[in-house]
N, C-alpha and C positions, 0 to 999 in steps of 0.2 A: 901608773898611767899618767901621761901628761894632760894638763888641762887643755881643752879645745880652744883655739884662737877665738877671741870675741868677734861677733859680727857687728862691725861698726855701722851706725846709722847716723847720717847727717840730718840734724833737726834744724832746718832753716827757720828763722823767726822764733827760735826756741826760748828767748828771754821774754817774749810777749805773753799775754794772758793764756791763750789756748796752748801755745807751744810749751810754756812752763808747766802747765797741768799735765800735758802729755809726757813731758820729761819726768815728772814725779812718778807717773804710772809706769813708765819704762824702767826707771831705777828700782822701783819697789816690786814689780811684777814680772819683769822679763830679764833675768840675769844673763841670758844667752846673748843679749844685745847690749852694745856699748854706745850710748848716744854721745855725739859730738855736736855742740851747739854753735851755730853761726848766726849772728844778729848784728846789724849795724846800729842798734839801739836808738833808731829814729823815734819809735813810740814804745820803747821798753827800757828796762833798767838792768844794768849788770848786777844790781843788788838782788834781783829775783833769783839769779843763778847762785849767788852766795848763800841766800836763805835756803834754797833747795839742797845745797851741799850740807848745810848745817842740819837740816831736817832729816835727810836720808843717811848722813854720814859717808857719802860717796863723793869723790872728786869728779867734776864734770869738765872735760876740755871745752874751752870757750874761745871763739875767735871773732873779733870785730871785723867783719868783712862786708863791704857793700856789694851785694849780689847784682846790682844793676851795671856794675863795671865789668870789663873784659876779664874772664877767669884767669887768663895768662898773667895779667898784671895785678889783679886784686888779691892774689894769694889763694884763690879757690882751687885752681889747678894743682898747686903744690899740696894743698890739704888732701885732695883726692889721691895723690901719690903717696902721701904719708900714711893715710888710714885704710886704703883699699876698701872703700865703703861697700857694704852689702845692699843698702837701701838709702833712699832720700825721702824724708817727710817734709813737705813744704808748707810752712805757715807764714812765710815772709811776704811782705807786700803792704800796700796802702789799702786800708779798709774802711775808713770813716765815711759813712754815708753822706752826711752833710757836706763835708769837704769835697767829696767826689762830684757833687752837683756844681760846685764852684770852679773846680779845675779838672774836668774829666780827662783831658788829653794827658795831663801829667800822671793821672792814675793809670791810664792804659799803658803809657810809655814805661812807667816804673814796673808795673805788674807783669807786663809781657816780657820785658828785658830780664827780669828775675827768672821767669820760667824758661825762656830761651837759653839763658846762660847755664842754668842748672842742667837742662836737657843736653846741651852741647858738651859740657864737661862729663856728664854721665856717659854719653855715647863714647867719648874719647877713652874713658877708663873702663868701659864694659859693664857699667852698672845698669841693671835693667829694672829694678824695683823702685817705683815712684808713687808716692801718695800725695795727691793734690787736695789741699783743704779748700772746700767751697763755703758757701753761705746759704742760709735758707732764703735770703732776699731774692734769689733767682726765681723763686716761685711767685713773687708778688703777693697780692692779697690771697690768702689761702681759700681754696674752694672746699676743702675738707680738712679735718684734723684727726689724728696727727698727719702731718705732711710726710709723704714717702717719696722715693726716687721716681715713681711713675706719675707724680703730680705734674700737671701741665705748667710750663714756665710762663711767667708773666711779669718779668722784671720791668721796672719803670725808673730805676735809679742807675746812673752810669756804672758805678762800681760793681753792681750786680751782673751787668752784661759780661764783664770779664770772667766772672766765676762760672758762667754757664758753659 
């Protein structure tokens, strides 16, 4: 019997801290999924992918693509054609709290364009599974612990507003 085709998952921001840890989990625990990493390496390193490949013994397709750019010219649209993605997990974006206080408009512009571009190319290619990574800072000062999804929002930092 032939092996089933892998379910390709686009892992945007996959070279960053949370993305790289998700990548390891996927490679070690979910053989039915084949992650493909896209990261512009703004606040990450290609070395993290190289180390994960050495650690897991598995090759990871990696593409240096700026997701804030038009999918038709950035290579993102071509990537969706090549891999026929099953899902997208988005960790890409600007997230530094201190910097977001200094340049909030740049943060909104960057993070919104990434999400809009991903959703547009997903729609074009019929991909319906999207995981959007948020942050606990949307809850502000915790009213109780542990924080859960029903906790009231109370963000006071610009980058947190985007993730709500």
